[in-house]
C-alpha positions as CSV (number, residue, x, y, z in Angstrom):
1,M,124.3,120.6,110.7
2,G,122.3,123.4,112.3
3,F,118.9,123.3,114.0
4,S,116.2,125.9,113.6
5,L,112.5,126.0,114.3
6,K,112.0,127.6,110.9
7,G,113.6,124.5,109.2
8,I,111.4,122.2,111.2
9,F,108.1,124.0,110.4
10,K,109.1,124.2,106.8
11,K,109.0,120.3,106.7
12,L,105.8,119.8,108.7
13,S,103.6,117.1,107.4
14,P,99.8,117.7,107.0
15,K,99.3,114.7,109.3
16,G,101.2,116.4,112.2
17,L,104.6,117.3,113.5
18,G,107.3,114.9,112.3
19,Q,110.3,114.4,110.0
20,S,110.2,112.1,107.0
21,I,112.9,109.5,106.6
22,A,113.5,107.2,103.6
23,I,115.2,104.0,104.7
24,D,117.0,101.4,102.5
25,L,116.8,98.6,105.0
26,G,119.3,96.3,103.4
27,T,120.7,93.0,104.6
28,A,124.2,94.4,104.3
29,N,123.7,98.1,104.8
30,V,121.2,100.6,106.1
31,L,120.9,104.0,104.4
32,F,118.8,107.0,105.6
33,Y,117.6,109.9,103.5
34,L,116.3,112.8,105.5
35,L,113.7,114.9,103.7
36,G,115.2,118.2,102.5
37,E,118.8,117.1,103.4
38,G,119.6,114.0,101.4
39,V,121.5,110.9,102.4
40,V,122.6,111.3,106.0
41,L,123.6,107.7,107.0
42,N,125.2,104.7,105.3
43,E,126.2,102.0,107.8
44,P,126.5,98.2,107.8
45,S,123.4,96.4,109.2
46,Y,125.1,95.2,112.4
47,V,124.1,95.8,116.0
48,A,126.1,94.9,119.2
49,Y,124.5,94.9,122.6
50,D,125.1,93.7,126.2
51,K,122.7,91.2,127.8
52,N,120.5,94.0,129.2
53,K,120.6,95.9,125.9
54,K,121.7,99.0,127.6
55,E,125.0,99.3,125.9
56,V,124.4,99.4,122.1
57,L,126.7,99.8,119.2
58,V,125.5,99.8,115.6
59,G,126.9,100.0,112.0
60,Q,130.6,99.8,111.4
61,R,131.5,99.8,115.1
62,A,129.3,96.8,115.7
63,K,130.7,95.0,112.6
64,E,134.2,95.4,113.9
65,L,133.2,93.3,116.9
66,W,131.8,90.4,114.7
67,G,133.3,87.2,116.0
68,R,135.4,89.0,118.6
69,T,133.0,89.3,121.6
70,G,132.8,87.3,124.8
71,G,129.8,86.5,126.9
72,D,129.0,90.1,127.8
73,M,128.3,91.3,124.3
74,E,126.4,89.9,121.4
75,V,126.7,91.0,117.7
76,A,123.7,90.4,115.5
77,R,122.7,90.9,111.9
78,P,118.9,91.2,112.2
79,L,118.1,91.0,108.5
80,K,118.7,88.0,106.3
81,D,117.9,87.5,102.6
82,G,116.2,90.9,102.4
83,V,113.8,90.3,105.3
84,I,113.7,91.1,109.0
85,T,114.5,88.0,111.0
86,D,114.6,89.7,114.5
87,S,112.1,92.6,114.8
88,E,113.3,93.6,118.3
89,T,117.0,93.9,117.3
90,T,116.1,95.6,114.0
91,C,114.1,98.2,116.0
92,L,117.0,98.6,118.4
93,M,119.3,99.2,115.4
94,L,117.0,101.7,113.7
95,K,116.3,103.7,116.9
96,T,120.0,104.1,117.4
97,F,120.6,105.1,113.8
98,S,117.7,107.6,114.1
99,R,119.2,109.2,117.2
100,M,122.5,109.5,115.3
101,V,121.1,111.4,112.3
102,M,118.5,113.4,114.2
103,A,120.7,114.5,117.1
104,Q,119.4,117.8,118.6
105,R,116.3,117.6,116.6
106,Q,113.0,117.8,118.5
107,I,111.2,115.3,116.2
108,V,108.0,113.6,117.1
109,G,106.6,110.6,115.2
110,P,108.7,110.6,112.0
111,R,107.2,109.3,108.8
112,F,109.1,106.2,107.4
113,L,109.3,105.3,103.7
114,V,111.0,101.9,103.5
115,G,112.3,100.0,100.5
116,I,111.4,96.3,100.5
117,S,112.2,93.3,98.4
118,S,109.8,92.7,95.6
119,G,109.7,89.0,96.6
120,I,108.7,89.3,100.3
121,T,105.5,87.7,101.6
122,N,102.6,89.6,103.2
123,V,103.8,88.3,106.6
124,E,107.3,89.6,106.0
125,K,105.8,92.9,104.8
126,K,103.7,93.2,107.9
127,A,106.9,92.6,110.0
128,V,108.5,95.6,108.3
129,I,105.5,97.8,109.1
130,E,105.2,96.6,112.7
131,T,108.9,97.1,113.3
132,A,108.8,100.6,112.0
133,H,105.9,101.4,114.4
134,M,107.9,99.8,117.2
135,C,110.5,102.4,116.4
136,G,108.0,105.2,117.0
137,A,107.1,105.9,113.3
138,R,104.0,108.0,112.9
139,S,103.2,106.3,109.6
140,V,104.9,103.7,107.4
141,D,104.8,103.4,103.6
142,L,106.5,100.7,101.5
143,V,108.0,100.9,98.0
144,E,109.5,97.9,96.1
145,E,113.2,98.3,95.8
146,P,113.6,97.8,92.0
147,M,111.2,100.7,91.4
148,A,113.0,102.9,93.9
149,A,116.3,101.9,92.3
150,A,115.0,102.9,88.8
151,I,114.0,106.3,90.1
152,G,117.3,106.7,91.9
153,C,119.1,106.0,88.6
154,G,117.1,108.7,86.9
155,L,115.2,106.3,84.6
156,P,111.9,107.6,83.1
157,V,109.7,105.1,84.9
158,D,106.5,106.6,83.5
159,D,107.6,105.9,79.9
160,S,105.5,103.5,78.0
161,R,108.6,101.7,76.7
162,G,109.8,99.0,79.0
163,M,113.1,99.1,80.9
164,M,114.9,96.5,83.0
165,V,116.5,97.1,86.4
166,V,118.6,94.5,88.2
167,D,119.3,95.4,91.8
168,V,122.0,93.2,93.4
169,G,121.9,93.7,97.2
170,G,123.4,91.9,100.2
171,G,120.5,89.4,100.6
172,T,118.6,89.4,97.3
173,T,118.8,90.1,93.6
174,E,115.8,92.0,92.4
175,V,114.9,92.0,88.7
176,A,112.1,94.1,87.3
177,I,110.6,95.2,84.0
178,I,109.1,98.7,84.5
179,S,106.6,100.3,82.1
180,M,104.1,103.1,82.6
181,G,105.1,103.7,86.2
182,A,104.5,100.1,87.3
183,I,106.4,96.9,87.5
184,A,105.2,94.7,84.7
185,H,107.2,91.6,85.5
186,K,109.6,90.8,88.4
187,E,111.8,88.1,89.9
188,S,113.5,88.1,93.3
189,V,116.1,85.5,94.3
190,R,117.8,85.2,97.6
191,A,121.3,85.4,96.1
192,G,123.4,88.5,96.7
193,G,126.5,89.7,98.4
194,D,126.1,87.4,101.4
195,K,125.8,84.3,99.3
196,I,128.9,85.3,97.5
197,D,130.8,85.8,100.8
198,Q,129.6,82.3,102.0
199,A,130.6,80.8,98.6
200,I,134.1,82.2,99.0
201,A,134.5,80.9,102.6
202,D,133.2,77.4,101.5
203,Y,135.6,77.3,98.5
204,I,138.6,78.1,100.7
205,R,137.5,75.5,103.2
206,Q,137.0,72.8,100.6
207,K,139.9,73.5,98.2
208,H,142.5,74.7,100.6
209,G,141.4,73.0,103.9
210,V,141.5,76.4,105.7
211,G,138.7,77.9,107.6
212,I,138.1,81.6,107.4
213,G,135.3,83.9,108.6
214,L,132.7,85.8,106.5
215,I,134.3,89.1,107.2
216,D,137.6,87.9,105.6
217,A,135.5,86.4,102.7
218,E,133.9,89.8,102.2
219,R,137.3,91.5,102.2
220,I,138.5,89.0,99.5
221,K,135.4,89.7,97.4
222,M,136.0,93.5,97.6
223,E,139.7,93.2,96.9
224,I,139.8,90.7,94.0
225,G,136.2,89.4,93.6
226,A,135.1,88.9,90.0
227,A,132.2,87.3,88.1
228,Y,134.0,87.1,84.8
229,P,137.7,86.2,84.3
230,S,140.2,88.7,82.9
231,E,143.5,88.1,81.2
232,D,145.2,88.7,84.6
233,S,142.8,86.6,86.8
234,A,145.5,83.9,87.4
235,V,147.9,86.4,88.8
236,I,145.7,88.9,90.6
237,N,145.7,87.6,94.2
238,T,145.4,88.4,97.9
239,T,146.3,86.6,101.1
240,V,144.2,85.4,104.0
241,N,145.0,83.9,107.4
242,G,142.9,81.0,108.7
243,L,143.0,77.7,110.6
244,D,144.3,74.6,108.8
245,L,141.5,72.1,109.3
246,Y,143.8,69.1,109.3
247,S,146.9,70.2,111.2
248,G,145.3,72.8,113.5
249,R,148.0,75.3,112.6
250,L,147.5,78.9,111.6
251,E,148.2,79.3,107.9
252,E,148.5,82.1,105.4
253,I,147.3,81.2,101.9
254,T,147.2,83.1,98.6
255,I,143.9,83.2,96.7
256,T,143.8,84.2,93.0
257,Q,141.0,86.0,91.2
258,K,140.6,83.0,88.9
259,E,139.7,80.9,92.0
260,I,137.1,83.5,93.1
261,V,135.4,83.4,89.7
262,E,135.1,79.6,90.2
263,A,134.0,79.9,93.8
264,I,131.1,82.3,93.2
265,K,129.8,80.7,90.1
266,E,126.6,79.3,91.8
267,P,125.3,82.6,93.3
268,V,126.2,84.5,90.1
269,D,124.4,81.9,87.9
270,A,121.3,82.4,90.2
271,M,121.4,86.1,89.4
272,L,121.6,85.4,85.6
273,N,118.8,82.8,85.8
274,A,116.6,85.4,87.5
275,I,117.2,87.8,84.6
276,R,116.4,85.0,82.1
277,A,113.2,84.1,84.0
278,T,112.0,87.7,83.9
279,L,112.7,88.0,80.2
280,D,110.7,84.7,79.6
281,K,107.6,86.5,81.0
282,C,107.9,89.5,78.6
283,S,105.8,90.2,75.6
284,P,107.7,90.6,72.3
285,E,107.1,94.4,72.6
286,L,108.9,94.6,75.9
287,I,111.7,92.4,74.7
288,R,112.2,94.8,71.8
289,D,112.3,97.7,74.3
290,I,114.9,96.0,76.5
291,A,117.0,95.0,73.5
292,E,117.1,98.7,72.5
293,R,117.6,100.1,76.0
294,G,119.6,97.5,77.7
295,L,119.4,97.0,81.5
296,T,120.5,99.0,84.4
297,L,122.6,97.1,87.0
298,T,122.6,98.6,90.4
299,G,123.0,97.9,94.1
300,G,126.2,97.1,95.9
301,G,126.6,93.9,93.9
302,A,127.0,96.0,90.7
303,L,130.5,96.8,92.0
304,L,131.5,93.1,91.6
305,T,134.2,93.2,88.8
306,G,133.0,91.7,85.6
307,L,129.3,91.1,86.5
308,G,128.1,93.6,83.9
309,E,130.4,92.0,81.2
310,L,129.2,88.5,82.1
311,I,125.5,89.6,81.7
312,E,126.3,91.2,78.4
313,Q,128.1,88.0,77.2
314,R,125.6,85.5,78.4
315,L,122.4,87.4,77.5
316,N,123.5,89.7,74.8
317,I,122.0,92.8,76.6
318,E,123.9,96.1,77.0
319,V,124.5,96.8,80.7
320,T,124.7,100.3,82.3
321,I,126.0,100.8,85.8
322,P,125.3,104.1,87.6
323,R,128.1,106.0,89.2
324,E,127.1,105.2,92.8
325,P,125.0,102.0,92.5
326,L,124.9,101.4,96.3
327,L,122.9,104.7,96.7
328,S,120.3,104.0,93.9
329,V,117.5,102.7,96.2
330,V,117.9,105.3,98.9
331,M,118.1,108.1,96.4
332,G,115.0,106.8,94.7
333,L,113.2,106.7,98.0
334,G,114.4,110.2,98.7
335,T,113.0,111.4,95.3
336,I,109.7,109.8,96.2
337,L,109.7,111.6,99.6
338,E,110.4,114.9,97.9
339,N,107.6,114.4,95.4
340,I,105.2,112.4,97.5
341,D,102.0,113.3,95.7
342,Q,103.5,112.3,92.3
343,Y,104.6,108.9,93.6
344,K,101.9,107.8,96.0
345,K,100.7,105.2,93.5
346,L,103.9,103.3,94.1
347,F,103.1,102.5,97.7
348,V,102.6,98.8,98.3
349,N,101.3,98.7,101.9
């Protein structure tokens, strides 16, 4: 990735020298889109640091230390349920990520465009803005994630006919009905990938009497997780090691996909209920539009086997999943950056 003054001056903002970065600040993953270059970072939302915060690791390297550090290092996840819970640590993480993607770039005061949950409060929204300024941002603009996801999926958001987007992230599930370039109706529930991981760990503890960590629960989800049972669900399986809570012995147990369908029923039902609640708000005209168009299922949670099929079965709505659902929000934010004048009306600062 070469550096040239010509490239920098080509990207100058009228507000002054500085790069523009779109950030999908997710509970599970952080993604960066650099103006003119595309997606340059996709890392887990983990940060590890020593007590003086001089030695800092972020992303996958920090995640690998989760549950494995002693007294000298701490590993944190500074976002929960789609919101910042620790501004200082979030800033530390973002600054480190920024140095990674802008190495050898003489950048002053970057502009941040950040995707936010449609359900956050004004206080939580203020925390995002303040944290971005703590990181040295020259300016901060916010866009609701369902709108960014729709744009990232290539949906015609300015169309008068309504369309539905369901964005399943690590911390939240965002449901939105979009028409005429605006969100007509929306629901946000704090149920996503993290709640599924916790549900798997809780199930194994309760049903098998074995304690496992959330990293193992996430692995199980990614290997055999499913929202809807298939013909082979009873035989599709994986193994996991944990501590038997009664004997104190280390045990290896086998978990089937059928068990996972049962384990994650509660968070999956919460997602379905959010879709129903959004439809309940719609006019007959919007309902007709959605019946004709179906819904777009995106976010990392769209990769959960059978989730689209379950929605289709329960709600009788055709579901479309983009090729790379995890990138939908950041690609939408990037499109907004590249066409800033066209999309200014979407800012929700």
